[in-house]
C-alpha positions in Angstrom: -19.1 -2.1 16.5 -22.5 -1.0 15.3 -23.7 -2.4 12.2 -25.0 0.2 9.8 -27.0 0.5 6.7 -24.9 0.3 3.4 -23.4 4.1 3.2 -20.6 4.8 0.6 -18.3 2.7 2.3 -17.8 -0.7 4.1 -16.5 0.2 7.4 -15.9 4.2 9.1 -14.7 5.5 12.5 -15.2 8.3 14.7 -11.7 7.9 16.3 -13.6 5.6 19.0 -16.3 3.8 17.2 -16.6 1.5 14.2 -19.4 1.1 11.8 -20.0 -1.3 9.3 -22.2 -2.1 6.1 -25.0 -4.9 8.1 -24.6 -6.6 4.6 -20.8 -7.8 4.5 -20.2 -11.3 4.8 -17.9 -12.6 7.7 -14.6 -11.8 5.6 -15.9 -8.4 4.4 -16.8 -7.5 8.1 -13.1 -8.9 9.3 -11.4 -6.6 6.4 -13.3 -3.6 7.2 -13.3 -3.9 10.8 -9.1 -4.6 10.9 -8.9 -1.4 8.5 -11.0 1.1 10.9 -9.0 -0.4 13.7 -5.6 0.2 12.1 -7.2 3.6 11.1 -8.4 4.0 15.3 -4.6 2.9 16.0 -3.2 5.5 14.6 -5.4 8.5 15.7 -7.7 8.7 13.0 -11.0 10.2 13.6 -12.4 11.5 10.6 -11.5 10.7 6.6 -8.0 10.8 5.8 -6.0 11.4 2.7 -5.5 9.3 0.1 -2.2 9.0 0.7 -2.8 7.7 4.4 -5.7 5.6 3.1 -3.4 3.7 1.3 -1.0 3.2 4.4 -3.8 2.2 6.4 -4.6 -0.4 3.7 -0.7 -1.4 3.7 -1.3 -1.7 7.4 -4.5 -3.9 7.2 -3.1 -6.6 4.5 0.0 -6.8 6.7 -2.3 -8.0 9.6 -4.5 -10.5 7.9 -2.0 -12.1 5.3 1.4 -12.9 6.9 3.9 -13.4 4.3 4.5 -17.1 5.0 0.7 -17.6 3.8 1.2 -16.6 0.7 4.7 -18.7 0.2 3.2 -21.3 1.4 0.4 -21.2 -1.6 3.6 -21.0 -4.2 2.6 -23.3 -7.2 -1.0 -24.2 -5.7 -2.3 -22.8 -9.0 -4.8 -21.4 -7.0 -6.3 -17.8 -8.8 -6.5 -14.9 -7.1 -9.9 -15.3 -5.8 -9.5 -19.0 -4.5 -5.6 -18.0 -3.0 -8.0 -14.9 -1.0 -11.1 -17.1 0.1 -8.3 -19.8 1.7 -6.6 -16.9 3.5 -9.8 -15.4 4.6 -9.7 -12.2 2.9 -11.5 -10.2 0.2 -9.5 -10.3 -2.9 -8.7 -6.1 -2.7 -6.7 -7.4 0.4 -5.3 -9.8 -0.8 -4.1 -7.4 -4.0 -3.1 -4.7 -1.2 -0.9 -7.5 0.1 0.8 -8.1 -3.1 0.6 -4.7 -4.2 2.6 -3.5 -0.8 5.3 -6.0 -0.7 8.5 -5.0 0.3 11.4 -5.9 -1.4 12.6 -8.4 1.0 9.3 -10.3 0.8 9.5 -10.2 -3.2 12.2 -12.0 -3.2 11.9 -14.3 -1.3 8.7 -14.9 -3.5 10.7 -15.6 -6.7 12.7 -17.5 -4.6 10.2 -19.9 -3.7 9.0 -19.9 -7.7 11.9 -21.0 -8.8 
């Protein structure tokens, strides 16, 4: 992994190496690195189309936020930012995890709320 001055993205990969913006916080770097490692695991070596990028974001969120970590916080009254901090991810990764939740996961969340 290499640290770089900020560019258009927080990180990128050529399929073998990862570059991260040198100004990222530890949590941001963790999320960006995981995202880029998902790209590498899928054999990506350049910019991907939006649909592929969306799928990589979904997988990154699943890796970083286990669903039971979300259901464990049901009723905790934490707002989105505080929950993301509690889970050690960025707001965007948390939103992605919720957005890309499976029907089974959403059902479990509804049951946990009730």
